[in-house]
Each structure stands twice: as C-alpha cells, then as structure tokens.
py3Dmol code that shows the C-alpha trace and the ligand (Angstrom):
import py3Dmol

protein = """\
ATOM      1  CA  UNK A   1      55.664  -2.707  57.217  1.00  0.00           C
ATOM      2  CA  UNK A   2      56.081   1.032  56.927  1.00  0.00           C
ATOM      3  CA  UNK A   3      52.899   3.062  56.370  1.00  0.00           C
ATOM      4  CA  UNK A   4      52.944   5.706  53.619  1.00  0.00           C
ATOM      5  CA  UNK A   5      49.689   7.247  54.427  1.00  0.00           C
ATOM      6  CA  UNK A   6      51.153  10.377  56.062  1.00  0.00           C
ATOM      7  CA  UNK A   7      53.355  10.941  53.069  1.00  0.00           C
ATOM      8  CA  UNK A   8      50.590  10.384  50.539  1.00  0.00           C
ATOM      9  CA  UNK A   9      48.455  12.871  52.334  1.00  0.00           C
ATOM     10  CA  UNK A  10      51.317  15.342  52.108  1.00  0.00           C
ATOM     11  CA  UNK A  11      51.609  14.483  48.518  1.00  0.00           C
ATOM     12  CA  UNK A  12      47.946  15.341  48.008  1.00  0.00           C
ATOM     13  CA  UNK A  13      48.613  18.792  49.389  1.00  0.00           C
ATOM     14  CA  UNK A  14      51.700  19.140  47.215  1.00  0.00           C
ATOM     15  CA  UNK A  15      49.648  18.228  44.174  1.00  0.00           C
ATOM     16  CA  UNK A  16      47.077  20.936  45.091  1.00  0.00           C
ATOM     17  CA  UNK A  17      49.893  23.587  45.182  1.00  0.00           C
ATOM     18  CA  UNK A  18      51.216  22.225  41.852  1.00  0.00           C
ATOM     19  CA  UNK A  19      47.786  22.387  40.296  1.00  0.00           C
ATOM     20  CA  UNK A  20      47.533  25.972  41.379  1.00  0.00           C
ATOM     21  CA  UNK A  21      50.891  26.761  39.895  1.00  0.00           C
ATOM     22  CA  UNK A  22      49.931  25.078  36.587  1.00  0.00           C
ATOM     23  CA  UNK A  23      46.687  26.854  36.429  1.00  0.00           C
ATOM     24  CA  UNK A  24      48.327  30.178  37.061  1.00  0.00           C
ATOM     25  CA  UNK A  25      51.045  29.409  34.514  1.00  0.00           C
ATOM     26  CA  UNK A  26      48.372  28.630  31.975  1.00  0.00           C
ATOM     27  CA  UNK A  27      46.811  32.000  32.785  1.00  0.00           C
ATOM     28  CA  UNK A  28      50.153  33.579  32.044  1.00  0.00           C
ATOM     29  CA  UNK A  29      50.144  32.067  28.616  1.00  0.00           C
ATOM     30  CA  UNK A  30      46.529  33.115  27.878  1.00  0.00           C
ATOM     31  CA  UNK A  31      46.534  36.689  29.218  1.00  0.00           C
ATOM     32  CA  UNK A  32      49.072  38.087  26.643  1.00  0.00           C
ATOM     33  CA  UNK A  33      46.836  36.622  23.865  1.00  0.00           C
ATOM     34  CA  UNK A  34      43.905  38.489  25.326  1.00  0.00           C
ATOM     35  CA  UNK A  35      46.027  41.697  25.264  1.00  0.00           C
ATOM     36  CA  UNK A  36      46.743  40.982  21.566  1.00  0.00           C
ATOM     37  CA  UNK A  37      43.005  40.531  20.848  1.00  0.00           C
ATOM     38  CA  UNK A  38      42.267  43.807  22.537  1.00  0.00           C
ATOM     39  CA  UNK A  39      44.882  45.583  20.583  1.00  0.00           C
ATOM     40  CA  UNK A  40      43.577  44.087  17.343  1.00  0.00           C
ATOM     41  CA  UNK A  41      40.170  45.385  18.282  1.00  0.00           C
ATOM     42  CA  UNK A  42      41.504  48.972  18.408  1.00  0.00           C
ATOM     43  CA  UNK A  43      43.214  48.542  15.068  1.00  0.00           C
ATOM     44  CA  UNK A  44      40.042  47.343  13.486  1.00  0.00           C
ATOM     45  CA  UNK A  45      37.965  50.120  14.935  1.00  0.00           C
ATOM     46  CA  UNK A  46      40.510  52.693  13.645  1.00  0.00           C
ATOM     47  CA  UNK A  47      40.501  51.119  10.201  1.00  0.00           C
ATOM     48  CA  UNK A  48      36.662  51.299  10.223  1.00  0.00           C
ATOM     49  CA  UNK A  49      36.922  54.957  11.138  1.00  0.00           C
ATOM     50  CA  UNK A  50      39.490  55.776   8.388  1.00  0.00           C
ATOM     51  CA  UNK A  51      37.216  54.046   5.802  1.00  0.00           C
ATOM     52  CA  UNK A  52      34.300  56.345   6.764  1.00  0.00           C
ATOM     53  CA  UNK A  53      36.565  59.348   6.798  1.00  0.00           C
ATOM     54  CA  UNK A  54      37.718  58.343   3.199  1.00  0.00           C
ATOM     55  CA  UNK A  55      34.080  58.300   2.241  1.00  0.00           C
ATOM     56  CA  UNK A  56      33.626  61.784   3.426  1.00  0.00           C
ATOM     57  CA  UNK A  57      36.658  63.000   1.554  1.00  0.00           C
ATOM     58  CA  UNK A  58      35.445  61.332  -1.547  1.00  0.00           C
ATOM     59  CA  UNK A  59      32.057  63.148  -1.271  1.00  0.00           C
ATOM     60  CA  UNK A  60      33.794  66.445  -0.878  1.00  0.00           C
ATOM     61  CA  UNK A  61      36.041  66.029  -3.817  1.00  0.00           C
ATOM     62  CA  UNK A  62      33.013  65.005  -5.872  1.00  0.00           C
ATOM     63  CA  UNK A  63      31.297  68.238  -4.736  1.00  0.00           C
ATOM     64  CA  UNK A  64      34.379  70.222  -5.811  1.00  0.00           C
ATOM     65  CA  UNK A  65      34.317  68.702  -9.192  1.00  0.00           C
ATOM     66  CA  UNK A  66      30.650  69.546  -9.617  1.00  0.00           C
ATOM     67  CA  UNK A  67      31.363  73.033  -8.530  1.00  0.00           C
ATOM     68  CA  UNK A  68      33.969  73.600 -11.183  1.00  0.00           C
ATOM     69  CA  UNK A  69      31.654  71.975 -13.861  1.00  0.00           C
ATOM     70  CA  UNK A  70      29.027  74.501 -12.687  1.00  0.00           C
ATOM     71  CA  UNK A  71      31.472  77.371 -13.095  1.00  0.00           C
ATOM     72  CA  UNK A  72      32.279  76.082 -16.553  1.00  0.00           C
ATOM     73  CA  UNK A  73      28.555  76.088 -17.481  1.00  0.00           C
ATOM     74  CA  UNK A  74      28.204  79.668 -16.017  1.00  0.00           C
ATOM     75  CA  UNK A  75      31.076  81.028 -18.091  1.00  0.00           C
ATOM     76  CA  UNK A  76      29.703  79.272 -21.221  1.00  0.00           C
ATOM     77  CA  UNK A  77      26.352  80.946 -20.619  1.00  0.00           C
ATOM     78  CA  UNK A  78      28.092  84.328 -20.211  1.00  0.00           C
ATOM     79  CA  UNK A  79      30.148  83.824 -23.415  1.00  0.00           C
ATOM     80  CA  UNK A  80      27.085  82.874 -25.514  1.00  0.00           C
ATOM     81  CA  UNK A  81      25.169  85.680 -23.995  1.00  0.00           C
ATOM     82  CA  UNK A  82      27.915  88.087 -25.028  1.00  0.00           C
ATOM     83  CA  UNK A  83      28.001  86.406 -28.421  1.00  0.00           C
ATOM     84  CA  UNK A  84      24.341  87.238 -28.964  1.00  0.00           C
ATOM     85  CA  UNK A  85      25.388  90.998 -29.514  1.00  0.00           C
ATOM     86  CA  UNK A  86      27.964  90.306 -32.075  1.00  0.00           C
ATOM     87  CA  UNK A  87      26.617  87.386 -34.369  1.00  0.00           C
ATOM     88  CA  UNK A  88      25.822  88.565 -37.804  1.00  0.00           C
ATOM     89  CA  UNK A  89      23.341  85.846 -38.970  1.00  0.00           C
ATOM     90  CA  UNK A  90      20.039  84.582 -37.731  1.00  0.00           C
ATOM     91  CA  UNK A  91      21.243  81.017 -37.807  1.00  0.00           C
ATOM     92  CA  UNK A  92      24.244  81.779 -35.502  1.00  0.00           C
ATOM     93  CA  UNK A  93      21.876  83.755 -33.217  1.00  0.00           C
ATOM     94  CA  UNK A  94      19.684  80.814 -32.927  1.00  0.00           C
ATOM     95  CA  UNK A  95      22.560  78.470 -32.300  1.00  0.00           C
ATOM     96  CA  UNK A  96      23.757  80.772 -29.521  1.00  0.00           C
ATOM     97  CA  UNK A  97      20.302  80.854 -27.908  1.00  0.00           C
ATOM     98  CA  UNK A  98      20.189  76.942 -28.089  1.00  0.00           C
ATOM     99  CA  UNK A  99      23.607  76.777 -26.435  1.00  0.00           C
ATOM    100  CA  UNK A 100      22.475  79.064 -23.738  1.00  0.00           C
ATOM    101  CA  UNK A 101      19.297  76.990 -23.093  1.00  0.00           C
ATOM    102  CA  UNK A 102      21.354  73.781 -23.027  1.00  0.00           C
ATOM    103  CA  UNK A 103      23.856  75.172 -20.646  1.00  0.00           C
ATOM    104  CA  UNK A 104      21.239  76.503 -18.330  1.00  0.00           C
ATOM    105  CA  UNK A 105      19.532  73.143 -18.128  1.00  0.00           C
ATOM    106  CA  UNK A 106      22.980  71.408 -17.460  1.00  0.00           C
ATOM    107  CA  UNK A 107      23.617  74.019 -14.786  1.00  0.00           C
ATOM    108  CA  UNK A 108      20.327  73.394 -13.125  1.00  0.00           C
ATOM    109  CA  UNK A 109      21.086  69.632 -13.105  1.00  0.00           C
ATOM    110  CA  UNK A 110      24.467  70.193 -11.602  1.00  0.00           C
ATOM    111  CA  UNK A 111      23.019  72.430  -8.939  1.00  0.00           C
ATOM    112  CA  UNK A 112      20.663  69.639  -7.909  1.00  0.00           C
ATOM    113  CA  UNK A 113      23.457  67.218  -7.785  1.00  0.00           C
ATOM    114  CA  UNK A 114      25.452  69.597  -5.667  1.00  0.00           C
ATOM    115  CA  UNK A 115      22.495  69.935  -3.220  1.00  0.00           C
ATOM    116  CA  UNK A 116      22.268  66.133  -2.904  1.00  0.00           C
ATOM    117  CA  UNK A 117      25.983  65.908  -2.268  1.00  0.00           C
ATOM    118  CA  UNK A 118      25.859  68.704   0.362  1.00  0.00           C
ATOM    119  CA  UNK A 119      23.079  66.784   2.184  1.00  0.00           C
ATOM    120  CA  UNK A 120      25.264  63.669   2.093  1.00  0.00           C
ATOM    121  CA  UNK A 121      28.290  65.492   3.289  1.00  0.00           C
ATOM    122  CA  UNK A 122      26.393  67.015   6.197  1.00  0.00           C
ATOM    123  CA  UNK A 123      25.149  63.593   7.291  1.00  0.00           C
ATOM    124  CA  UNK A 124      28.625  62.077   6.834  1.00  0.00           C
ATOM    125  CA  UNK A 125      29.991  64.911   8.870  1.00  0.00           C
ATOM    126  CA  UNK A 126      27.741  64.300  11.854  1.00  0.00           C
ATOM    127  CA  UNK A 127      28.224  60.445  11.553  1.00  0.00           C
ATOM    128  CA  UNK A 128      32.002  61.067  11.609  1.00  0.00           C
ATOM    129  CA  UNK A 129      31.815  63.154  14.748  1.00  0.00           C
ATOM    130  CA  UNK A 130      29.744  60.572  16.407  1.00  0.00           C
ATOM    131  CA  UNK A 131      32.080  57.737  15.257  1.00  0.00           C
ATOM    132  CA  UNK A 132      35.129  59.688  16.448  1.00  0.00           C
ATOM    133  CA  UNK A 133      33.637  59.956  19.911  1.00  0.00           C
ATOM    134  CA  UNK A 134      32.724  56.300  20.044  1.00  0.00           C
ATOM    135  CA  UNK A 135      36.259  55.399  18.824  1.00  0.00           C
ATOM    136  CA  UNK A 136      37.882  57.445  21.540  1.00  0.00           C
ATOM    137  CA  UNK A 137      35.635  56.026  24.148  1.00  0.00           C
ATOM    138  CA  UNK A 138      36.232  52.359  23.015  1.00  0.00           C
ATOM    139  CA  UNK A 139      39.884  53.020  22.709  1.00  0.00           C
ATOM    140  CA  UNK A 140      40.095  54.207  26.211  1.00  0.00           C
ATOM    141  CA  UNK A 141      38.012  51.415  27.467  1.00  0.00           C
ATOM    142  CA  UNK A 142      40.173  48.834  25.717  1.00  0.00           C
ATOM    143  CA  UNK A 143      43.374  50.464  26.919  1.00  0.00           C
ATOM    144  CA  UNK A 144      42.034  50.334  30.470  1.00  0.00           C
ATOM    145  CA  UNK A 145      41.253  46.648  30.225  1.00  0.00           C
ATOM    146  CA  UNK A 146      44.793  46.033  28.644  1.00  0.00           C
ATOM    147  CA  UNK A 147      46.417  47.718  31.577  1.00  0.00           C
ATOM    148  CA  UNK A 148      44.265  45.650  34.036  1.00  0.00           C
ATOM    149  CA  UNK A 149      45.418  42.465  32.291  1.00  0.00           C
ATOM    150  CA  UNK A 150      48.994  43.667  32.418  1.00  0.00           C
ATOM    151  CA  UNK A 151      48.522  44.234  36.211  1.00  0.00           C
ATOM    152  CA  UNK A 152      47.126  40.727  36.488  1.00  0.00           C
ATOM    153  CA  UNK A 153      50.027  39.342  34.692  1.00  0.00           C
ATOM    154  CA  UNK A 154      52.507  40.962  37.126  1.00  0.00           C
ATOM    155  CA  UNK A 155      50.353  39.869  40.080  1.00  0.00           C
ATOM    156  CA  UNK A 156      50.142  36.223  38.967  1.00  0.00           C
ATOM    157  CA  UNK A 157      53.902  36.108  38.204  1.00  0.00           C
ATOM    158  CA  UNK A 158      54.578  37.317  41.756  1.00  0.00           C
ATOM    159  CA  UNK A 159      52.090  34.767  43.161  1.00  0.00           C
ATOM    160  CA  UNK A 160      53.749  31.972  41.180  1.00  0.00           C
ATOM    161  CA  UNK A 161      57.252  32.892  42.524  1.00  0.00           C
ATOM    162  CA  UNK A 162      55.907  32.807  46.114  1.00  0.00           C
ATOM    163  CA  UNK A 163      53.989  29.565  45.600  1.00  0.00           C
ATOM    164  CA  UNK A 164      57.037  27.980  44.026  1.00  0.00           C
ATOM    165  CA  UNK A 165      59.239  28.807  47.040  1.00  0.00           C
ATOM    166  CA  UNK A 166      56.408  27.473  49.297  1.00  0.00           C
ATOM    167  CA  UNK A 167      56.244  24.370  47.268  1.00  0.00           C
ATOM    168  CA  UNK A 168      59.983  23.777  47.505  1.00  0.00           C
ATOM    169  CA  UNK A 169      59.785  23.998  51.259  1.00  0.00           C
ATOM    170  CA  UNK A 170      56.676  21.799  51.490  1.00  0.00           C
ATOM    171  CA  UNK A 171      58.203  19.164  49.280  1.00  0.00           C
ATOM    172  CA  UNK A 172      61.115  18.634  51.749  1.00  0.00           C
ATOM    173  CA  UNK A 173      58.584  17.043  54.163  1.00  0.00           C
ATOM    174  CA  UNK A 174      57.867  14.181  51.823  1.00  0.00           C
ATOM    175  CA  UNK A 175      59.644  10.847  51.475  1.00  0.00           C
ATOM    176  CA  UNK A 176      62.235  11.334  48.625  1.00  0.00           C
ATOM    177  CA  UNK A 177      61.283   8.130  46.874  1.00  0.00           C
ATOM    178  CA  UNK A 178      57.640   8.908  46.735  1.00  0.00           C
ATOM    179  CA  UNK A 179      58.430  12.538  45.796  1.00  0.00           C
ATOM    180  CA  UNK A 180      60.668  11.556  42.884  1.00  0.00           C
ATOM    181  CA  UNK A 181      58.104   9.003  41.555  1.00  0.00           C
ATOM    182  CA  UNK A 182      55.440  11.647  41.671  1.00  0.00           C
ATOM    183  CA  UNK A 183      57.692  14.178  39.828  1.00  0.00           C
ATOM    184  CA  UNK A 184      58.551  11.638  37.206  1.00  0.00           C
ATOM    185  CA  UNK A 185      54.893  10.711  36.597  1.00  0.00           C
ATOM    186  CA  UNK A 186      53.567  14.211  36.633  1.00  0.00           C
ATOM    187  CA  UNK A 187      55.931  15.283  33.854  1.00  0.00           C
ATOM    188  CA  UNK A 188      54.084  12.950  31.438  1.00  0.00           C
ATOM    189  CA  UNK A 189      50.642  13.173  33.026  1.00  0.00           C
ATOM    190  CA  UNK A 190      49.502  16.787  32.599  1.00  0.00           C
ATOM    191  CA  UNK A 191      51.107  17.901  35.830  1.00  0.00           C
ATOM    192  CA  UNK A 192      49.168  15.283  37.838  1.00  0.00           C
ATOM    193  CA  UNK A 193      51.279  12.511  39.335  1.00  0.00           C
ATOM    194  CA  UNK A 194      48.818  11.370  42.037  1.00  0.00           C
ATOM    195  CA  UNK A 195      45.241  10.096  41.642  1.00  0.00           C
ATOM    196  CA  UNK A 196      42.783   9.455  44.386  1.00  0.00           C
ATOM    197  CA  UNK A 197      40.418   6.590  44.472  1.00  0.00           C
ATOM    198  CA  UNK A 198      36.847   7.507  44.313  1.00  0.00           C
ATOM    199  CA  UNK A 199      34.424   4.647  44.897  1.00  0.00           C
ATOM    200  CA  UNK A 200      35.815   2.114  42.576  1.00  0.00           C
ATOM    201  CA  UNK A 201      37.537   4.306  40.107  1.00  0.00           C
ATOM    202  CA  UNK A 202      40.647   6.277  39.582  1.00  0.00           C
ATOM    203  CA  UNK A 203      40.006  10.108  39.522  1.00  0.00           C
ATOM    204  CA  UNK A 204      42.971  10.593  37.228  1.00  0.00           C
ATOM    205  CA  UNK A 205      41.548   8.662  34.344  1.00  0.00           C
ATOM    206  CA  UNK A 206      38.121   7.716  35.564  1.00  0.00           C
ATOM    207  CA  UNK A 207      38.721   3.987  34.760  1.00  0.00           C
ATOM    208  CA  UNK A 208      37.341   1.258  37.159  1.00  0.00           C
ATOM    209  CA  UNK A 209      40.051  -0.189  39.410  1.00  0.00           C
ATOM    210  CA  UNK A 210      40.834  -3.778  40.350  1.00  0.00           C
ATOM    211  CA  UNK A 211      39.561  -4.425  43.910  1.00  0.00           C
ATOM    212  CA  UNK A 212      42.923  -5.563  44.983  1.00  0.00           C
ATOM    213  CA  UNK A 213      44.427  -2.287  43.827  1.00  0.00           C
ATOM    214  CA  UNK A 214      41.902  -0.343  45.813  1.00  0.00           C
ATOM    215  CA  UNK A 215      42.829  -2.394  48.858  1.00  0.00           C
ATOM    216  CA  UNK A 216      46.431  -1.700  48.448  1.00  0.00           C
ATOM    217  CA  UNK A 217      45.733   2.079  47.728  1.00  0.00           C
ATOM    218  CA  UNK A 218      43.857   2.060  51.061  1.00  0.00           C
ATOM    219  CA  UNK A 219      46.473   0.165  53.167  1.00  0.00           C
ATOM    220  CA  UNK A 220      49.261   2.375  51.964  1.00  0.00           C
ATOM    221  CA  UNK A 221      52.067  -0.116  52.756  1.00  0.00           C
ATOM    222  CA  UNK A 222      53.566   0.329  49.245  1.00  0.00           C
ATOM    223  CA  UNK A 223      53.323   2.679  46.359  1.00  0.00           C
ATOM    224  CA  UNK A 224      50.731   1.431  43.881  1.00  0.00           C
ATOM    225  CA  UNK A 225      49.920   2.710  40.498  1.00  0.00           C
ATOM    226  CA  UNK A 226      46.747   2.898  38.302  1.00  0.00           C
ATOM    227  CA  UNK A 227      46.847   0.176  35.692  1.00  0.00           C
ATOM    228  CA  UNK A 228      45.604   2.611  33.098  1.00  0.00           C
ATOM    229  CA  UNK A 229      47.136   6.037  33.766  1.00  0.00           C
ATOM    230  CA  UNK A 230      50.131   4.890  35.782  1.00  0.00           C
ATOM    231  CA  UNK A 231      49.552   7.627  38.409  1.00  0.00           C
ATOM    232  CA  UNK A 232      50.323   6.899  42.042  1.00  0.00           C
ATOM    233  CA  UNK A 233      46.971   5.601  43.591  1.00  0.00           C
ATOM    234  CA  UNK A 234      45.789   6.721  46.981  1.00  0.00           C
ATOM    235  CA  UNK A 235      42.581   6.047  48.837  1.00  0.00           C
ATOM    236  CA  UNK A 236      42.131   8.775  51.396  1.00  0.00           C
ATOM    237  CA  UNK A 237      39.196   6.946  53.167  1.00  0.00           C
TER     238      UNK A 237
END
"""
ligand_1 = """\
1
ZN
Zn 44.100 6.248 36.528
"""
view = py3Dmol.view(width=600, height=400)
view.addModel(protein, "pdb")
view.setStyle({"model": 0}, {"cartoon": {"style": "trace"}})
view.addModel(ligand_1, "xyz")
view.setStyle({"model": 1}, {"stick": {}})
view.zoomTo()
view.show()
C-alpha cells in the first residue's frame, strides 16, 4: 500500500504557508481601517479646536457689544450734562441729574462686565495657543503613523505576492489528489484543510477522535478525515 506520509508532511508545510498568507491578507483588510480611525481622530481634534475658537470669537463680540453700550452711556451722560445748562425748571434739572446718576451707575456696571470679559478673553487666548500647538503636534504624529501604516500595507502586499509564488511552486511537490482534497476543504474551513492529531483529539476542531481514526491517521496508507470538521487528519508522531 502506498504511504502518504511524505505528502502529508509537505501538506503541513503548505498549510503553514497558507496560514501566513491568510494572516497577512487579514492584516491588509484591517490596516486601512486603522488609517480611517487615525484620520477620524484628526477630524475630531480639529472640530474640538474650532469649537474652542468659536467660544473665543463669541467672547470678543460680547465685549464689542458691551463697549458700544458703554459709549452710549457716555454720550447720554454728556448730553444730560449739557442739558443741565439749558433747562429752565427745577424739576427738569433734577430729572437731568437723576439721569446722569443712573447712566453713571450703568456705565460702572458695564465697565466691570468688560473687565471680566477681558480676563476671560485673555485666558481663552492662551488656551487657544496651547491647543493649537497640541493640535499641530497630534496631527503630525497621527500623519506619521498613517504613513507608517501605508508603508506596512505596501510591504505586506509585496510579501504576499512573493509568498504566493513560493506557495505555487511548493504545491507542485504534493500529490495532486491530496492537494485538491486539501484545497476543497480549506475553502469551507477557514483556510485550514489539514488537521493534526494531538493526543486523542483533532487540532482543527478539538473533538476527541475515534481510536481507529487515529490509527489510520498515523499509518497514512489512505486519506482520512475528521468525523466532526471533515479536515484531512494526520498524525505526525
Ligand atoms: Zn476536526
């Protein structure tokens, strides 16, 4: 009876190559997703910075509003002060004085508000500068890691091409019947068409094997399959 052990050993090596190819291909699927994540990170950081900038702009325009309110109060005070010289009655004179007092009090409140705003603006300004630097730093770090990933992708692609050629050559050494069985099974079994026996179980599906099957998988006089996962069984020992 012909012995398939030599072929099954070769098949083990072939499966190792196939596993490496499958893993690298998986990497090729995952790496572009990582790049997308990194790019989203930049977008989020920028949006964050823009929000802070908008806050700063808002404080500034609030300050401008307060400044024109202040100017209005100042001209009201000037107008009433001028009126004091021209009013004819005591009552009107008193009203003018009251208006001046009121405007002065308002003016003082607005001045306080402006001071608080200026304080806030100054703080926002220095925060913004700091944030801008952090943003630039993070952006260049993220861009660097993106280009490293892109290099990885190219490298892996080249490695896969080389390995696939090697695989093609290597596969020629294997008995065609065994090879085609293996190819057929691996298509439906997560890229794994061969399973080794480990102790009394199948390493493909971890199920305990019948003793007779283990014996056959050890003798290698015919191709045997795991009852559970249908992979080609082989006992190296
Ligand atoms: Zn199995």
